[in-house]
Every structure is written in C-alpha cells, then in structure tokens.
MILUMTOR-923561 format. One record per residue (C-alpha): residue in three letters; x, y, z. Coordinates in steps of 0.1 Angstrom, whole numbers, plus 5000, padded with zeros to 4 digits. Example, Ala and Ser with C-alpha at 12.3 -4.5 7.8 and 13.67 -1.06 7.14 Angstrom:
ALA512349555078/SER513749895071/
END
This chain:
MET511947955335/ALA512047615318/ALA509047525297/GLU508547195315/SER507747385347/VAL504547525332/PRO501647275328/GLY500447285292/ALA503347505280/VAL505247415248/GLN508847305251/VAL510947545230/SER514447405233/GLY515947305200/GLY513547375171/THR513947525136/PRO516647785133/VAL515748135122/ILE517248235088/GLY517348615083/LEU515048845103/ARG518048975122/ARG516649325128/GLU513149195137/ARG514748955161/GLU516749235177/VAL513649455181/LEU511549175195/THR514249065220/VAL514749425233/ALA510949475236/LEU510549165257/GLN513549265279/ALA511949615283/ALA508749455296/ARG506749555265/HIS504049345249/VAL504249295212/VAL502049215182/LEU503849035152/GLU502149135120/GLY502748985086/PRO501348745060/PRO501548365065/GLY504948205062/THR507048495073/GLY508348315104/LYS506348475132/SER506048155153/THR509548035145/LEU510948375155/LEU509148375188/ARG510148015196/SER513748095189/ILE513748405212/ALA511948225239/ARG514547955238/ASP517348205241/LEU515648375270/GLY514848055287/GLN511148125289/ALA508147895285/VAL505547975258/VAL501747925263/PHE500147895229/VAL496548005223/GLU494747985190/GLY492648295184/ASN489248245169/ALA485548345173/GLU485048075199/LEU487748215223/THR485448355250/PRO486748555281/ALA486048245302/ARG488248025280/LEU491048275280/ILE491048355317/GLY489748025332/GLN486547925350/TYR485147735379/ASP484447365375/PRO480647345378/ALA480846995394/GLN483347105420/VAL481447425428/LEU478347215435/THR480346995458/ASP482747235475/GLY481547585466/TYR483547865451/LEU486947765464/PRO490247845447/SER490747465442/SER487547465421/PHE488947715396/ALA490747595365/ASP493247845351/GLY492947945315/PRO496048015293/LEU496048385304/LEU496248315341/GLN498548025335/ALA501048255318/MET500548535343/ARG501248315373/THR504348145359/GLY505948435340/ALA505548265306/LEU505148425272/LEU501448405261/TYR501448365224/LEU498048455210/GLU497748355174/GLU495248505149/PHE494948815171/ASN492448985148/ARG490048685149/VAL489448715187/PRO486148865197/GLU486349225210/GLU484849135244/THR487648885249/LEU490349125238/ASN488949385263/VAL489949145291/LEU493549215282/ILE493349595287/THR493949595324/VAL496449315321/LEU498549505296/THR498349825316/GLU498449725353/GLY499849375351/GLU496849225369/ILE493349105364/ALA490249085387/VAL488448755383/PRO484848745397/ARG484448525429/PHE488148455427/GLY489848785433/ALA492848965418/VAL495648785401/ARG498948965397/ALA501248885368/ASP504748755373/PRO507349025362/GLN508448795333/PHE504948765318/ARG504548905283/LEU501848895257/ILE503048815221/ALA500148835196/ALA500348745159/MET498048845131/ASN497748845093/PRO496549185081/PHE495749065046/ASP493048815056/ALA489748985057/ILE487448685062/GLY486348625098/THR488648905112/ALA487949225130/ARG489949545135/VAL491849555168/SER490649845189/GLN492750145196/ALA492650075233/ILE494549755227/ALA496849885199/ASP497950175222/ARG499249925248/ILE501449705226/CYS504349745203/ARG504049635166/VAL506749455146/VAL505949395109/LEU507449095092/GLY507549075054/TYR508848805031/GLN512548755032/ASP514848785002/ALA515348504977/GLY518648384992/ALA517048345026/GLU514048165012/ARG516347924992/SER518147845024/ILE514947785043/VAL513547555016/GLY516747375012/ALA517147315050/ILE513547185054/THR513346965022/GLY516946845022/HIS517146914985/ASP519647124965/GLY520247164928/THR517947354904/VAL514647254919/VAL514947474950/PRO515847794931/PHE513147734906/ALA510447664933/VAL511447974952/GLU511448204922/PHE508048054911/THR506548114945/ARG507948464949/ALA506548554914/THR503048494927/ARG503448774952/SER504249044926/HIS501848934899/ARG499449214889/ASP496348994892/VAL497148844926/ARG496149014958/MET498048774981/GLY500748534969/ALA502048214983/SER504448195013/VAL507648005016/ARG505547705026/GLY504347694990/ALA507947674978/ILE508547385003/ASP505547194990/LEU506447264954/VAL509947114959/LEU508546804976/LEU505846754950/ILE508246804920/ASP510646554936/GLY507946294943/LEU506346324908/THR509746304891/ARG510445974909/LEU506945834904/ARG507045904867/GLY510545764863/GLU511946094849/ALA515646154850/ALA515146524859/MET512346774864/THR510146834833/ARG508047124825/LEU504846924827/THR505846784861/ALA506647134873/ARG503247254861/ASP501346974878/ALA503147034911/ALA502647404909/TYR498847354905/ALA498747144936/ALA501147344957/LEU500347704948/SER496847734933/GLY495047714967/ARG497547954984/ILE497148254961/ARG494248494962/ILE493148664930/ALA492649034932/ASP489149174935/GLY487549254902/CYS489849014883/GLU488148714866/ARG491248494862/SER491648154877/PRO494748074898/GLU495847814873/SER495948074845/VAL498148294866/LEU500448004874/ASP500647914837/GLU501648274829/ILE504348264855/LEU505647924843/GLY505848064808/GLU508148344821/LEU510348104841/TRP510347814816/PRO509347894780/GLN507547624761/ASP510447564737/ALA513247574764/ALA515047264776/GLY514847374812/PRO513947674834/ARG516047984831/ALA518548064858/PRO517148294885/ALA518148654882/ASP520348784909/GLU518449024932/PRO519949374937/GLU520849464972/PRO518149634992/ILE518650014996/ALA518450155031/ASP516150445034/GLY517950605063/SER515050575088/PRO515250375120/GLY514350015114/GLY513450065077/GLN514949955045/GLY513850025010/LYS513249794981/ALA515549774952/ASP512649754927/GLY511950124926/PRO509550364943/ARG507250234970/PRO503750374974/ASP504350455011/ALA507850595009/GLY508550734975/LEU512050704960/THR514450574986/GLN517950694990/PRO520950525006/GLY520950595044/ALA523850735062/GLY526050495082/HIS525250185062/SER528150005046/ALA527749785015/ALA528449485037/GLY525849585062/LEU523249625035/GLN523749275024/GLN522749145058/VAL519549345060/SER516449125054/ARG513749235030/SER511249215058/SER510249565067/LEU509749685103/ARG508150015093/ARG506249955061/GLU502449975066/ARG501549675044/THR497849725047/GLN497750075033/GLY497850184997/PRO497949984965/ALA500649724959/ARG502949714930/ARG502349494900/THR504649344874/VAL504349244838/GLY506448964822/ARG508548994790/ALA506248774771/GLU503248984779/LEU505149304771/ALA506049164737/SER502449074730/ARG501249424740/HIS503849634722/GLN505349564688/ALA508349774695/PHE509249594728/THR512049374715/GLY513749664698/ILE513549874729/SER514649594753/PRO516649334733/GLY517349124765/PRO516649104802/GLY517849414820/GLU518449604788/LEU516849924776/ASP518050094743/ALA517650464751/ASP518250564714/ALA515550334701/LEU513150464727/ALA513950824718/ALA513350744681/LEU509950584690/LEU509050894711/ALA509751114681/ALA507750894657/ASP504850794679/PRO504750954714/ASP501650774725/ALA503050424716/ALA506450514733/ALA504750644764/ALA502450344767/LEU505450104763/LEU507450304789/ALA504650294813/ASP504449914810/LEU508249874813/SER508050054846/GLN505949754858/ALA508249484843/THR508949164862/ASP512549214851/GLU513849414881/PRO516849584864/LEU514649684835/ARG511949804858/ALA514350024878/ILE515750184846/ALA512350234831/ARG510850404862/GLN513650654864/LEU513350734827/ALA509550734827/ALA509351004854/ARG511551234834/VAL509851164801/PHE506351214814/ILE507251534831/GLN508851664799/LEU505751574780/SER503551754805/ALA505752064804/ALA505952064766/GLY502252054761/ARG501252324786/GLN499852644772/PRO501052974786/ARG498553124809/ARG497053454798/GLY496453604832/SER494153454857/PRO490553504867/ARG490053804890/ARG487153924911/ILE486454264927/SER486854264965/SER485954524991/VAL488554565019/LEU488554785050/ARG491455035050/GLY492854895018/ASP494155044986/GLY491955124956/ASP488755304948/ILE486355394977/ASP483355174980/LEU480955454988/ASP477855244997/ARG479855025022/THR481655325036/LEU478355505043/ASP476955195060/ARG479855205084/LEU479555575093/SER478555635129/GLY479855985136/GLY480756305119/TRP481856395085/PRO484356355068/PRO484855985078/SER488255885093/ALA490655675073/ASP489755375095/ASP486155385082/LEU487055385045/VAL486155075025/THR487955044992/ARG487354824962/SER490054654941/TRP490554364918/LYS492054054935/ALA493353744918/HIS490953454922/ARG492753194942/ARG492052824936/SER492952504953/VAL492952204929/CYS493151834935/LEU493551584906/LEU491951244912/VAL493450974890/ASP491550654885/SER494050364892/SER491550074887/GLY490449874858/SER492949854829/MET495350094844/SER498250014821/GLY499950124789/LEU498550444775/ALA496050494803/LEU498850484829/ALA500950724808/MET498050964806/ALA497650954843/ALA501351024848/VAL501351314824/ALA498251454840/THR499751434875/ALA502951604863/SER500951874846/VAL498851954876/LEU501951964899/LEU503852184876/ALA500852424875/ALA501252514912/ASP502052884916/GLY500853184937/ARG497253164925/VAL496752784922/ASP497552534949/THR497652174935/GLY497551824949/ALA496951474935/ALA495551144947/ALA494950804931/PHE492050584938/ALA490550234932/GLY488750074961/THR490750304984/VAL492450644980/THR496150704980/VAL497251064985/LEU500151134961/GLN500551494973/ALA498351714994/PRO497552064980/SER499552225008/ALA502652015002/ARG505452054978/GLN507451754966/PRO509551684935/PRO507251594906/GLU509551304897/GLU508951154931/ILE505151184928/VAL505051034893/GLY507350754905/ARG504750674932/LEU501950664907/LEU503850424885/GLY504050184914/LEU500250154919/ARG498249834912/GLY496249854880/HIS493049674889/GLY490349644915/VAL487049804922/THR486350174915/ASP484850384943/ILE484450734928/ALA482350864957/ALA485150774982/ALA487650954961/LEU485551274959/ARG485051274997/ALA488751235002/ALA489451524978/ALA487051744997/VAL488951665029/LEU492251745012/LEU491052074998/SER489552185031/GLY492852125049/ALA495052295023/GLY497752515037/PRO498952855026/VAL498852924989/SER502452924977/GLY503953274974/THR501053464989/GLY500953385026/LEU497153345023/ARG495153055036/PRO491852925021/GLY489053085040/GLY491153385051/ALA489653725051/ALA492353885030/GLY491253734997/GLY488253535005/PRO488053155005/ALA489952974977/GLU487752794952/ARG487952424958/CYS488252244925/VAL488651874916/ILE489751734882/LEU488751374878/LEU490651154853/SER488350854850/ASP485850674827/CYS483350734856/GLN482250364856/ARG481950294894/THR481949934906/ALA481750014944/GLY480550284967/GLY477550504964/ASP476450754938/PRO479351004932/ALA476851284928/ALA476051254965/ALA479651304974/LEU480151654960/ALA479851834993/GLY482852054999/ILE483752074962/ASP483052404944/ARG483752274909/LEU484351934894/ASP485751874859/VAL486051534843/LEU488651414818/CYS487651084801/PRO490650894787/ARG489950714755/ALA492450574730/ALA492350744696/GLY490350564670/THR488150374695/GLU484450424700/ALA483250604731/ASP481250394756/PRO477850574758/ASP477350484795/SER480850624803/VAL480150944784/ALA476750984800/ALA478150924835/ALA481051164830/GLU478751444816/ARG476251404844/LEU478851414871/ALA480551714857/ARG477251894852/LEU476251834888/GLY479751954899/GLY479452274879/GLY482252184855/VAL482752024821/ALA483551684808/GLN485851624778/PRO487551324763/VAL491351294761/ARG492551064733/THR496251134731/LEU498951244755/SER499051584738/ASP495451644748/ILE496251624785/PRO498351934792/ALA496252154770/ALA493052044786/LEU494452094821/THR495752434812/ARG492252544803/LEU490752394834/LEU493352534858/SER492952874842/GLY489152864849/ARG488352894812/
END
C-alpha cells in the first residue's frame, strides 16, 4: 500500500540507505512477512528508524509514526469522539476521529511506536487484544478489525532509565525482539562519510574518538554515530573559521567538547566530568607532542559463536557468553559481512567491559613499557621474569592489560591472564588433611547399632528385625560454597588479580565433598558459575576479567543472590547426593565474601543472611597500606553475624592459603 493513501502517514520512498545490519534486516523482514509484531531494541543511533523505513519502502507499506511519552493516553492512541460534533449529531461514526492505532489498523500500515518503554502501562494494555486477536473494541463505536497487513513495530532504548518503565510480560510475550547494537568501525565510517560528504583523516578520527567513548571504563553510555557526524561537521567548520590548513589538536578538542560531552553518560559512582574523559581519549588518539592523530587500528574480524543469529566480539570474553569459538558453517568471507550489532546479546544484563589506554597503563605500572614495547605487543619473557621477581606487580599489570584499549594486546593478555591466575591459585593451595565429619544415624545402614533409636522404633517382639535396626557411622560433612567477588570501586590492578585468583581457587576446590560456585557483584549480581554447574575455570576467570570496575556496591543483594544459588545447588559432584537429601543431611551453605564491605547501595547486609549457614569475609588490602578502620569493623561485624571469620589478604599468595582453610572448615 502506498504511503500517500494513508492520511497522516509518512512517505518512505527514497530515504537514507542502510549500511550494514544485514542480519537484523533479514530477521525483521521475515518477521513482518510472518505477521509478527516486533520491538527494535538498542541505544540511540543504531539505525532503528532508518532500518524500518528501508524495509517499509521495500515492502511498499505506509508507516504511521507515534512518539511514545507519558502523555500518550489510550484516547490519543486509539482515537476519540469530537465533543462538538457529539453535541450536534450524537455518537455517530462520523463524529469519531481515528487515532494512529485505528488509522494503521484500518489501512494495513506499519504502526511505528517510538520510545516504547516511555508509554504509560494503561496505554500499552490497549495493545494486548490488538496484538493477539487483531481487533479492538472501542466504547460507543464498536469493534474495529485490523487489516491483514497491519503490524506494530516498537522501538526502545534499554539504557535510558529516566522517565521509562518496564514493559509488562503480557506485552513482551506477544512481540518478537530484535536487538541492534553499534556497527563496526568500517560501517560507521561509511555512514559518517555519506552523511557529511567528507573523506580524508577527519572521518576516521571522529569515528574512532566516538567509539572510544562507548568502551571507556568511566562511561555508562557512550556517544552514537550521530556524535561522530557532528564531530566531523564541527571540526570542518572550526578549521575553516580559524583559517587553519588542516585539523589541529585544539580544534579537535573544542569540537569534541561540543559534539560529545552532552551525549555521554558518566557511570554511577564516578565523579569525573565528561570533558576529562574526552581529554583522556584525545590523549590516546592524539598525544600532545604528536603532529597529528595516530592512524586508527584495524579491527579484527568478529568471531561467530555458532548460535543462531549471534556473533561474538573479537575483543575477548563477553560477560553473557564467555569465550566464543568459531561457529560451524561460517567462512572467512562470510564473517567479514556480519555486523557487530548482536541479535541475541542481552545488553541490559550484566556489567559491561571497560578499557584502559596505554598512557594510563604506563602511569600505573613502571614495568609496562618493558612488557608491551608497542601497540599489540606483549613480551612473554619479560612478563615471566617479572612474575618470578614480583608476582603481585606482574599479576596487577596483567590484570590491567586484560582491560587495555589496544584490542590485540587485550586479547593476548586475557588468554595469558586466565592461565597465569589459575596457576597461581593452584600453586598456593594447601593439601587438604581430610575433611570435617559428623556422626549420622541411618535406618538399615552400616556401622554400629544406635541402641536408643533402635529401641524407640521397636513395636513387636524381640529380637528386632533387620529392618528396625538404626546404625551410627561417620559421614563426610558436605558443603556448598559460593564465592562473592566485589567488582565495584577500584576493581583494577592487584584487586582484580586477587579476585581472579580467588575465583580460580574456589572453582578448583570443587570435589565430592565441596560444591563450589562464584558470582560477582556491584549494583547488580553476575553469576559466574552456579554451585551445581561445571565449567572450565579458564572460561570463568575470563568472564571475570571482562567486568566493569566501578559503580555502586550492594552487598545485601549479593548475599540474597548467593542464598538463592546455594538453595538451588544440584547434586554434589561424585556423590549423587543433593542438598537436603536424607542420605547425608543437608549440605552446609557457605558464602565467602571478597570485599572491603563498604556498601554504597542496598540495605544492611546483616539483614540478608537468611539461607546462609556460614559467612566468611576476605578483605583485600595492598601490602604496606594502612587498614581502613571502618572497613575492618564492617567486615568483622558481618563475619561474626554470619558465624564465620574475617581476615585480610595482602598478597596473591595469601588468597589460596586462606581459601584452603575456609573450604576445609578450619
């Protein structure tokens, strides 16, 4: 149906071409052809509107646009009677003015509802019957049946928490979901070049600058490709206004302040200004003493993860998918055509990755330039020598290298870090001298007769039958353990290395008597491994290295999550027993908390100990530094209330030994 045949619809012929998003385009096209309704989810500037316009143009359908906001009432969406005409003529069909919903339903157009999660719940509830039955009953007007070509296409930004609401499950269950992410650098350069009409060095510089805001450790939401477009236009205008022959560093800085500072959102708990973040990024891309910006690094090809509609990132482990592996049936040529926008990644769950520039790495670590002489380089021999001389310094450097902005260096460091931290955890573990045991009385079991309980069961003659005998024997005391790693605050360097070694130590301790799991927390909790699961420690440590290192600290939420994990633990490995089973009694539910215990969000952690039998606290503190009295007091109080102990860990070698004692129940 042509757009001009629908009053108020938007003409979609022509328009901006879509660059990339091939897979998303295919999925959305098929969904519309299959009579499905769809929500497009992604941050601003990922091409949601452009993609829909392009598909509508190809399908020959009109598009009715609706802006979602708190003022969109059911009457405004559906339509309403004209009060003046009702007073004159009564409630006649001619007195009713169709809203965008009825307009799209009658004409078979696509109803594009922007800012879906800003629409009031009562208005969204109007759509339930429309999405399910294809019709709506309007009071005093009657039922309106939708044309077979009618579709609802909603769009929402899941990262914006101001003025938004969660879409109800009743609505979510009736629509398909397509997630759009930012495209790769090549696609963004093509978009910026096509819109601005510029080429040369300005476009690659603006795109790299803008993309760097999305991965900066102190930024919760970076700038979209619109920021790169504005940056190019401002640099070009300022260069001409100032009579400069080419872009200068000062001009680039002024333009970046104007184009990007208002588009980025600093992470919660970080007290930096947007301008300071932009200055840091500019220092990486264009050092003070350099004549011009460095050439953008070529991006590695994305790695397919082998799942339908998914593709991995080439920058190492993702929090939601672990280490990705090449998928079957994908050729190298095919991988080059896959956009970086993920169809399957849940972008609202779990912490995001962070990166650290080379300049900051050099300022943090004296040995950095010797370990990494240049971009993408890591001297394994120099790192091995540093590990032998100063394990803590080497591990702290390796942990920060795993967060490097330099993608090739980051990929190498993460692979190496997982192996090194696991080796450190295994080397420091103390052999277990048996395990705690308790005496248990069992009906018809082996061992000595429990005379008192046998007599209690007697109901007939003497001697008792074998079925009435109760025996006593020593049973190994089973434990289910969950390590909680604090991933907030200054979670970098040695603190991150300690967390990785602790995680590896706990996972390696799993055996027939101890079932172990791990989770990381800041404002939310990320499960690294449930106590009943078994995954390679390298994969779990890799996930941990990808967590953001700042934000609020909600210890109470972490403890409640740990209690849930422990209550749902599966069979203890090698025994066939389940927690709570009669054969050996319930497993003791233990939590080991690695944190300074300084909460900045949530309630009192002491009120969240339900479901936890024992809580021990490890307090990381760099050697030679003074202990924070408040942190020590909070850790000791929490451990005391949890029936455990609190102890400081100052070096990497302290971690395995301390965990061995705690896991052994000593």
